[in-house]
N, C-alpha and C positions, 0 to 999 in steps of 0.2 A: 328518785332518781328513777327519770324513764329514757330508756333508748330512742335518739330522736332518729327517723327512719331519713336517709338518704335523696338527692332530690335528681339521685342519677339514674337516667331511662335504663343503662346497664342493668345498672342496682336492682330495678323496679320487675325489668323482663327476667333478670334471674331466679329472682325471688318467686315468680309466677311460676316459673319454670320446676324450681326446686320444691314447692309446695305440693307436683305433682305426683314426686318420685313414692314408688311404690317398691317391692320386692320385686315387682319382676321390671322395674326400669332397672338395678342392678343386676337381675341375670343379661337382660339384651342389654349392657352396658360396654363402649367404645374409648377406652383407657386416651385414643386419640384426639377424644372431642373435648374441647372446652369444656360442655355444660354436663358431660356426667361424671358422675363420683368416682368411679373408676382410676387408674393409673396406672400408663405403665413408666415408672420410675429409673431413672437415667442411674440414679445415685439411693443408697440407704443409710440409716443410722437404728442402732436399736440399742437398748438397755435393757438389762434383767433385772425385774422389782419382783420380791415377795411382798405378796398381802393376803396374810392368812388372816379370822377364816375364811376369806369370801374366795381366794384362790387355794387348794392344799399346797398346789405345788407354783415354783416361780414363773412369773409373766412376763412375754416380751413386748414390752413397744418399740413399734419399730417407726419409723417417717423417714419420707420421701418428698421427692421436688422432678418434674418432667418440664424437659420447655417445650412450649406450647408454641413451636415454627408459626405452623399453618395458621394461625391468629395472631402472626407477627405483622404488626406495621409499621414498624419504625427499624432501621438499622442496628443489630448490636442492642438491642432492647424487644426479648421477645416477654411475650406472658409465660408467665411460671404456675405450673398446677402443684399445689402441695397435697399430702395426702397424710394423715398417720390413724394406728389401729393399735390394739391389743391382739397380743396369739395366745391362746391358755390350752391346756389338754380338758381342764375337770374344772369344778366350783365343789363347796361345799352346801350340804343342807340347810336352809336358811335357819339363821338362828329365830331362837323361840321369842324373842324378843324384833318388833320392828326394825327392821335398820334401814337407807338409804346409800345408797356412794356415786359418789358425783367423779367427775375428770375433766381437766383441762389438759390444751398441751399450751404450752408457753413460748412465745418464738420471736430472737428477733435483738434482745438485749445481751443477748450472752452468748458469747463467743468463743476459743481458744480450744484446748487437747484436755478433753474431759479427763478425770485419773481421782486417786487420794478417795475418799471413804463419801460418803452420804451418796450412791451410785455413781460414782464419777464427776459428782457437783464441786466437790475440793475445790477441784483446777479450774474450771469455767465462774464459778460463783464467789470462793472466797471461803477459805473452811469457816471464817464467822461467821459468812452468810447462814452458809449449808446449816451450820451449826444450829443456828436459829430459826431457821425459816419455819418449819415444823410448826414450832410453839408459837409463834408467830402467827399462824393460820387458825391453830387448836383457839388461840385468845382469843382474837378476833370471832369466830365464830360462837364460844361460850358465852360471850358477853353481850351477843345481841339481843334488842328485846322481844324477837318475837322469831319464831323459827321458819324456814322459807326454803324455797327450793332454789336461790338466788347463790345460799349464806358463801361458798363457795369465788364466786364471780367478784360479792363485794367484799370480799377479805381480798381482792389481787385488787380489786381499783384500788384499797386504801392505802396499796402503794406509791398510789401517783399524789397521796397527799403529801405536803414538803415536810420533810426532816424525817420521815418514816421509815423509809427505806436503809436512812442511814444509821437510827438506832438502831438498829439489829445488822448492823456492818454490813446492807449490799448498796451496789450501785442505783440510784434514781431510776436507770432506766431499766431494768433487768424483768418487769412485771407488767409493762405495760401493755404489750399485744396477750394476748390468747383467747384459745378457741377453745371451746365445748365440743361435747361428743355430741353427736346426733344422729335421731331414730325415728323412723316414721312409725314404729311404735310405744316409745318411752320419748317425757319432754324432752326438751332439748337440756342439756348438762347434766341428766340421769345415765350412767356405766348398769347401774343395778339397784332392783327396789324388793327389799325382803318385807311379806306381809304377817310373819310367826308362821306361815304353812306353805308357802309357795315362792319361788325365786323369777324374777322378771330382768334378765341383765342381755345385754348385745352380745350377737353371737359370737364368737372368737375371728377377728377379722386379717385381711389379706388385702393385695391390691385391686381384688378384685371386689371389696367388701370390706373399704375406710370405713373409720370412726365417722373422719371429718375429711369433707374436701374442698378447697378455698383456693383463691385464685388473684397470684400478683401480679399486676398488670404492670409491662414496661420494665421489668426487674432485671437487673444484671447480675450473670450466672454469677460473679463473686459473692453478690451479696450472702446467697441460703447456702453454698457452699460451705463459709463460714461460719454459720452459726449452727447454735449451740440451743438442742427440742429440750425443754424442761415436762416431762408430763406430773402433773399432777392429781395425787388418787385422795378422796377426802370421804371417809363412813363415820357415819354417826347413827342414833337412835333418831325415829320421825315420831316417835310419840311421844305422852309426860314429858316432864325438865331432867330428865337423867343429861341429854346433849348439853346441857349447860356447863357440867362437868367436865375439864377437860382431857379427863382419862377415862371415858367415854367415848375421845372422839380419834379417830386414826386418820394418822396422814403419811402417803408415801409419794415418794419425787426420786425423780433420775436424768441424768444429762445423758445425752446421745448426739454423737455429730455426726451428719453423714460422712461415708469417706470421699474423699477428692478424688474425681475422674478429670479425662485430659477434659478441657472446654472446647465445644463444637468449635470447628474451622470457622463456621458464618459469625461467628460471635466475636466482637471489636470493640469492647469494651472501654479501649481507649477514644475512642470517637465515637461516645452517647452520646446525642442530643437529647436528652430528657431530662424534663422539668417539673414532674408531675408525676404520684403513683396513685396506682388502684391496686387495690384489696376486694375481687369479688369472691365470697363465701358462696360453696356450690352442699345446699343443707339440704335434708332426706325431708323436712316437713314444714320448716319454718325459718324463718329468712330475716333477718336485724340491721340496720342499715344507721352509718357514722358518717359527719364528716368532718373532716382536717383541712388544715392551710395547705394551702401550694407553698410548695419548696423548689429555690431557684437550684439548679444544676451546676455542680461547681468545677465541672471539667472534667474531674476524673472521676475515676471508680473506686470506693471507699472499703478495703477490705478487712475492720478492725479484727482484732480475733482476743484481745486480754478484757479481763472483766471491765465493763464498765465503758467500754472503746466504744460499744453498738450501743442505738438507741432504738429503741421501737418509736414510729410511729408517735410523733408528739402528741399526745393525747385529747387529741380533738377539744381543741383548747376548752371550750363552752362546756363538754361533756362528761370531760375526766375526771372533776369536782362534783358536775349537780349529778351526773346521769347512772344507772342503776340496772340491770338487767329486768325484764320482766318477764314472767312466766311463760314459757312455752315459747319467748325467744332466744337467737344467741348472744351472745355478746363479745369484746374482746378490745381489744388498745389498735391499736395502728403500727406502722414500720418511720422508722424515723426520718424526723427532716432532714436528720445531719448525715444520712446518706447521699450519695452521690450518687443520680440519677437514679434519686429517688422521685414520686410523684407522689405530690399530698392530694389525696379527693377521700369497717370490720366486719365485722363479722357480717356478711353480706354484701357488700362489696363499696370500694370508694368511688365515690364522682367527684370530680376537679370540675365544680360548677363557673361558670361565665369562661369557660375556655372554650376557644372557638372547637379544635383539635376535637376538645371529649366532647362534645356536644355532637359532631359529627360521629366520632366514633360510636357513641352510645346512641345514635339513630339506627345506626347499620347494625350491633349487635341487638336491639331492642328488637329490632323488625325482623332478624335471624330466628328470635328468641318466641317470638307472636306467633310465626309461622310454624313454629316446633308443635307449641301446643296446639295450634289451630289445626295440624297435620294429623 
């Protein structure tokens, strides 16, 4: 399966911009700029994870979002910039046997209060789903014909197959939208690479240096404040056939909900007139895009919280069951069709084609991005 590039002019412009990013771009980053990877979050959510031997001490996964009112085209529906990262103090020397570590953040399908075991996931995912999730990832990876750098992506794509989530006690919408780590020195999706002698790893992150940044366009404030982010980290041997044994595959995950904050006065979700949604991902090196179908606004903002009440964007209809990530490209699902105020048009950007407003706004954004590249 190969990811299909979206036709959105906005997504293409952002992809061109993202490919030009280097370490210097982070140093000169403006968190108020929609196109820059850093963020000034209005709220943060954190969960502590244990992932030895790569990290000898617990690490903190953090995610947050900020409303980008300076790019707002519609009252009550601003663009929302989302970012996440890991914070850690130290790493272990590389293992004698080469290993690769992969990481994604799943966001959109689960909501509610984080509680219970499995790093707080028993509450939002349900105890049965949380208990079986890591085992499903391991078995899916070990059962592949060939080892690739997209194994974690492919395992999460498998949750889109009919009946698969229910077979392990999960709601079908939990893992449809995911965002892999991106870094200008490593392939997308790779957190760390051990070759037996040295360790290449993304440096500890923060608001100025997130592991991934993307934009939900025209997204209600209430959509993200009620969501639970699920970081998933997988480490496995990178040489030989030892990765085919589930005992050699390490999986860790957790659940983090951002702390509620007072809704900005200029947002009036009751009066939103939103009929399609766009995600634009800002990556450090590559950007791939997918199309999703248009959805109608129900007229009310839907802030679901119980497991299974939320759904990430329908998995791009055609692509959800036929596409898989390509090395070096980012991958994800989308925001839910069911969400009131959602637009339908991930990883890179969602564009609603055939819509006059989208075409007009995409042209404007494209011109802005091209002007930035030329300057």
